[in-house]
C-alpha positions in Angstrom: 0.0 0.0 0.0 1.4 3.4 -1.0 1.9 6.2 1.5 -0.9 8.3 -0.2 -3.4 5.4 0.2 -2.5 5.1 3.9 -2.9 8.8 4.4 -6.2 8.9 2.7 -7.5 6.0 4.9 -6.3 7.9 8.0 -8.1 11.1 6.8 -11.3 9.1 6.1 -11.4 8.1 9.8 -11.2 11.7 11.0 -14.3 13.8 11.6 -14.8 17.1 9.8 -14.1 18.9 13.0 -10.8 17.0 13.5 -9.8 17.8 9.9 -10.4 21.5 10.5 -8.3 21.5 13.6 -5.5 19.5 11.8 -5.4 21.7 8.8 -5.8 25.0 10.7 -2.6 24.1 12.7 -0.7 23.6 9.4 -1.9 26.9 8.0 -0.9 28.8 11.1 2.6 27.2 11.0 3.0 28.5 7.4 2.1 32.0 8.6 4.6 31.8 11.5 7.3 30.7 9.0 6.6 33.6 6.7 6.5 36.1 9.7 9.8 34.7 10.9 11.3 35.0 7.4 10.1 38.6 7.2 11.6 39.4 10.6 15.0 38.0 9.6 14.9 40.2 6.5 14.0 43.3 8.6 16.8 42.7 11.1 19.4 42.1 8.3 18.4 45.3 6.6 18.4 47.2 9.8 22.0 46.0 10.5 23.0 47.3 7.0 23.5 43.9 5.3 23.1 44.6 1.6 20.2 42.6 0.2 21.9 42.3 -3.2 24.8 40.3 -1.7 24.8 36.5 -1.9 25.8 36.5 1.8 22.5 38.1 2.6 20.6 35.1 1.2 22.9 32.7 2.8 22.6 34.5 6.2 18.9 34.4 5.9 18.9 30.7 5.3 21.4 30.1 8.1 19.4 32.1 10.6 16.2 30.3 9.7 17.9 26.9 10.0 19.2 27.8 13.5 15.9 29.3 14.7 13.7 26.5 13.3 15.8 23.7 14.6 16.5 25.3 18.0 20.2 24.8 17.7 21.9 26.5 20.6 25.5 25.2 20.5 27.9 26.7 18.0 31.0 24.5 17.4 30.9 22.2 14.4 27.2 22.9 13.8 28.1 26.0 11.8 30.0 24.0 9.2 27.1 21.6 8.9 24.8 24.6 8.2 27.3 25.9 5.6 27.2 22.5 3.9 23.4 22.4 3.9 23.2 25.9 2.3 26.0 25.1 -0.2 24.1 22.1 -1.4 20.9 24.1 -1.8 22.7 26.7 -4.0 25.2 24.4 -5.7 28.3 26.2 -4.3 31.0 25.2 -1.9 30.7 25.5 1.9 33.8 27.8 1.8 32.0 30.1 -0.6 29.0 30.3 1.7 31.3 31.1 4.7 33.1 33.9 2.7 30.0 35.4 1.4 28.4 35.5 4.8 31.6 37.0 6.3 31.7 39.7 3.6 28.0 40.6 4.1 28.5 40.9 7.9 31.6 43.1 7.4 29.9 45.4 5.0 26.9 45.6 7.3 29.1 46.4 10.3 30.9 49.2 8.3 27.9 50.7 6.6 25.0 49.9 8.9 23.4 51.7 11.8 25.8 51.5 14.8 23.0 51.9 17.3 21.2 49.0 15.8 24.4 46.9 15.8 24.9 47.8 19.5 21.3 47.0 20.3 21.6 43.5 18.9 25.1 42.7 19.9 26.0 45.1 22.7 29.4 44.1 24.2 29.3 40.6 22.9 31.5 41.4 19.9 35.3 41.5 19.9 36.3 45.2 20.4 39.5 44.6 18.3 37.5 43.4 15.3 34.5 45.6 15.8 32.1 43.1 14.3 30.5 39.7 15.2 32.0 36.5 13.8 29.7 34.5 11.4 28.7 32.2 14.2 28.0 35.0 16.7 26.0 36.9 14.1 23.9 33.9 13.0 23.2 32.6 16.5 22.4 36.0 18.0 20.0 37.0 15.3 18.3 33.6 15.5 17.9 34.1 19.2 16.3 37.5 18.6 14.0 36.0 16.0 12.8 33.3 18.3 11.6 35.8 20.9 
């Protein structure tokens, strides 16, 4: 029996009220995802990350991966995220990392310093003046989850 047939039989057993509840939850999740995606875009633009850079798109994906999966430990996880994004766009993980780093640097140099301070405060290295890729991704994902 195929998966579709099994699902159809399961749906036949549900009452109309149960179907409404099931599908309304799915619809609200789609709205939450689009709201989250819009929030990520707003924060990146507020921080001065240029939307015409590839790193902007890669950052958006990385932040959404972290916020949706609830990942809270940096470490080797970031390289797995780069690999996942690289596969999606048919590029190398190294290119993903470089593009993200460049987008963050440009945002830090051109963006609103008050906004940068509001999101990162004293968590960034004063010598570098900007967040690392991992710090940036995980911090903005944390903000988006709230």
